[in-house]
C-alpha positions as CSV (number, residue, x, y, z in Angstrom):
1,M,-13.0,6.7,-5.7
2,D,-12.0,8.9,-2.6
3,G,-10.4,8.0,0.3
4,I,-7.0,6.5,1.5
5,L,-5.8,2.9,0.8
6,V,-3.1,1.0,2.5
7,I,-0.6,-1.2,1.1
8,A,0.7,-3.7,3.7
9,F,4.2,-5.7,3.1
10,D,5.6,-9.2,4.3
11,S,9.3,-7.3,4.0
12,T,10.9,-4.1,4.9
13,Q,12.9,-4.4,1.8
14,Q,9.8,-4.3,-0.4
15,A,8.1,-1.6,1.7
16,L,11.3,0.7,1.1
17,R,11.3,0.1,-2.7
18,A,7.7,0.6,-3.2
19,E,7.7,4.0,-1.4
20,M,10.8,4.9,-3.8
21,L,8.8,3.7,-6.8
22,L,5.8,5.9,-5.9
23,E,8.0,9.0,-5.2
24,Y,9.5,8.3,-8.2
25,A,6.1,8.2,-9.9
26,D,5.0,11.3,-8.0
27,I,2.4,9.5,-6.2
28,E,1.6,11.3,-2.8
29,N,2.2,8.8,0.0
30,D,3.2,8.2,3.7
31,M,4.7,5.4,5.3
32,F,3.7,4.4,8.6
33,P,3.2,1.5,11.2
34,T,1.1,-1.4,10.0
35,P,-2.2,-1.2,11.8
36,K,-2.8,-4.1,14.2
37,E,-6.0,-5.0,12.4
38,I,-3.9,-5.9,9.1
39,T,-1.6,-9.2,9.9
40,A,1.5,-8.8,7.4
41,G,5.4,-9.7,8.2
42,C,6.3,-6.1,8.0
43,A,6.0,-3.7,10.5
44,L,5.6,-0.7,8.0
45,C,2.6,0.1,5.4
46,I,2.2,2.7,2.9
47,Q,-1.0,4.9,2.6
48,F,-1.7,6.8,-0.9
49,P,-5.1,8.3,-2.0
50,E,-7.5,6.0,-3.6
51,A,-7.6,8.1,-6.6
52,D,-4.1,6.6,-7.5
53,L,-5.2,3.2,-7.4
54,P,-4.7,2.2,-11.2
55,E,-1.4,3.8,-11.1
56,V,-0.2,2.2,-8.0
57,S,-1.5,-1.3,-9.1
58,E,0.6,-0.8,-12.2
59,I,3.7,0.2,-10.6
60,I,3.3,-2.9,-8.5
61,Q,2.9,-5.4,-11.2
62,T,5.1,-3.9,-13.8
63,E,8.0,-3.7,-11.0
64,Q,7.0,-6.9,-9.4
65,V,6.9,-5.7,-6.2
66,D,5.8,-8.3,-3.5
67,I,2.8,-6.9,-1.5
68,R,0.5,-8.6,1.4
69,G,-2.5,-6.8,0.0
70,I,-4.1,-3.2,-0.6
71,F,-6.4,-2.4,2.3
72,K,-9.2,0.4,2.6
73,Y,-10.5,1.2,6.1
74,Q,-14.4,0.5,6.4
75,K,-16.6,0.2,9.0
76,Q,-13.9,0.5,11.8
77,T,-11.7,-2.2,10.2
78,Y,-9.2,-2.6,7.2
79,E,-10.8,-4.9,4.6
80,Q,-8.7,-6.1,1.7
81,I,-9.5,-5.0,-1.8
82,V,-8.8,-7.0,-4.7
83,L,-6.9,-5.8,-8.1
């Protein structure tokens, strides 16, 4: 696995919470505006290295972070990946 994945959210509160949890776990991440190709209730999303997906997935589940989905940019669009 290599590349960048994007987490989309339905609320800004959950986006900020996820950012804090990822930073606490020393996972490199960047918050930026949600791409127009991703329909979400929040204007913010977080990108992170695909290699960190197992740890990010565990944090999301353990900490019960509400997300819209995790997406990968492929073929000039964002495709949701299944965890």
